[in-house]
N, C-alpha and C positions, 0 to 999 in steps of 0.2 A: 504494500500500500504506500502510495505517496512517492517520496523522493527516490531517485534512481541510484543504482549501484555504481554508475560511472558518469563522467562529465565529458563534455566536448571542450577542448582548450586549444589555444594557439600558443605554441612554444617555439623556441629558437635553439638550434644547435650549431656550433662553429666546427668546421672541419679544416684540418691543415692540408697543405699540398701533398698529394700522394696517398692520402687515406682513402681506401676504397669502400669504407663503411663507417657508420657511427651508431652508437647505442643511444636511443632517446632517453630523456629524463625518466627517472624511476617512477613506476606506476602507470606508464603508457601501455595500453593494450594494443592499439593499432594506429597507423598513420592513415588519414583520410585524404589529404591534399598536401602538396608541398610546392614551394617556390625557392629559388636560389638567388642570392645577391652576392656579388663580388666586391671586395674592398669597402664593405659597409655602404655600398652604393644605393642610390635611390631607385635604381631600376631592378625590378624583380622579374625573373623568368620562370614560367611554370616548368615543373619537372613531372614527367608522366610516370605513373605507376605501371609496372609490368608484372606478369605472373612469374612464379618460380620456374615454370617450363621455359618461358621466354628468356629469363636470366641464364638458365643452364645452356641455352642454345647460342649465347654470345661466345664467339670463338676466342677473342682476346680480352679477358676481363681486366687486364692491366693497362689497356690503352688509356691515355690521358687526354684531357680536354675539359670543356664545360659540361658537367653532368646534365643529361637530358632525360635520364630514366632512373627509376629506383625500384628495388624489390624489397619487400618486407618479409624477413625470414622469422617465423615464429618458433622454429625448432631449436634455436641455439641457446637461449637463456630463459629465465623466468619472464624477461621482457624481450620484445622483438629486437632484432638487429636490422638496420637499414643499409642495404648494399647499393652503391652508386655506380652508374656507368654513363659515360666514361669516368674514370677516376679523376677527381679534381686536380688541375694543373697549377692551382694557386689556392691560397686560403679563401674560404667562402663561408657564408652563413646560410643555413637552411631554416626557413620559417615553415612550420607545418601545423596543420589542424589535425588534432589527434583525439582519440578516445582514451581516457585514463580512468583508473580506479578512483573512487571517492576517497579522499584522504582520511586517515584515522587520527583522532585527537589523542595525543600522547602526554600532554602537559597542560597545566592551567593557562599557559601563555598562548596555546594554539587556538585558532578560530575554527569553529565547526564548519565543515564543508558540506552544508546543506542549503537547500533553497530557503530564502528568507520567509516564505509563506509557511514553512514548517517549524520555525524557531519557537513560537509559542507552544506548539504541541510537544516539542522535545523538552522544553523547560518545564511544562506542566507535568509531563510524564516522569521526569527526573524528580520533581518535588513530591509527587505521589510515592515513588519508590523510597525516597528518603524518609517520608512520614511513616511508611509501613514499618521501617526499622527503628525510627527514633521518636515518633510522636503519633501514636495510634489514634489519638483523639481527633486529629486533623484529617484522617484518611477519608471519611465520607465527603467532606467538603472538597478536598483535593481531587477525589475520584470524579466528581461532577465536573470540575473545572478542566481536568485532563480530557474527559470525554467530549466536552464542548470544543476545546481547542483542537482535538483530533478531527472532529466532524467538520469544523470550520476550515482547517487546512486541507482536508480531503476535497471538500466542496470547491474551495477557491483555487486549487491547483489543477482542476480539470479544465479543458478547453471550453470556450463559450460559443464556438461557432456551430451553426446548425448545418448538417449535411443532409440534403434531400436528393434522393436518387429517383429519377422519374423514368418511366418506360414509354413516354410519348413517342409516337412515330413508329413504333414497332407493332406489327400486326394490324388487325382491323378493329375499328371502334364499334362496328356493327355486331350485334348479337344475333346469332342464328337460332331459330327455333327448331326443335326436333319434330319431325313429322310423325 
């Protein structure tokens, strides 16, 4: 219910000359789109994603130049590795849109990585759990508040557009009588 287990983010990775691959930032699940910029330049050039089969069919994977294609290999680590072709002939930056895991809060200084519409529901649920352990008298009141916050978050996080599918123009509008 509610918030997703992953996020879509835009991240950047720098690659040195001669590096045929890079490992995205920790937590990245997949790369969706990517562009390249040389020398911190203002001009970005799209890089095309290719399949594993297409990457395997490249005869010279050490050829250098401006990368025009990339392959995301999910078999190498817990995180994917991104192979570039041709191999960059100069230092460059890749900006990529990626799907990443939702971050885990590990300290009080960390910010929760959840949609703002769910903040009240999470806080109310935490207050209820703490009351169950440390202040039983407040549980009924907090249970109601947590249920309201959860319902409100669930209702507000749903899309508000109406989708109407119509079958006009298909078949005949005349009804036939059985004889």
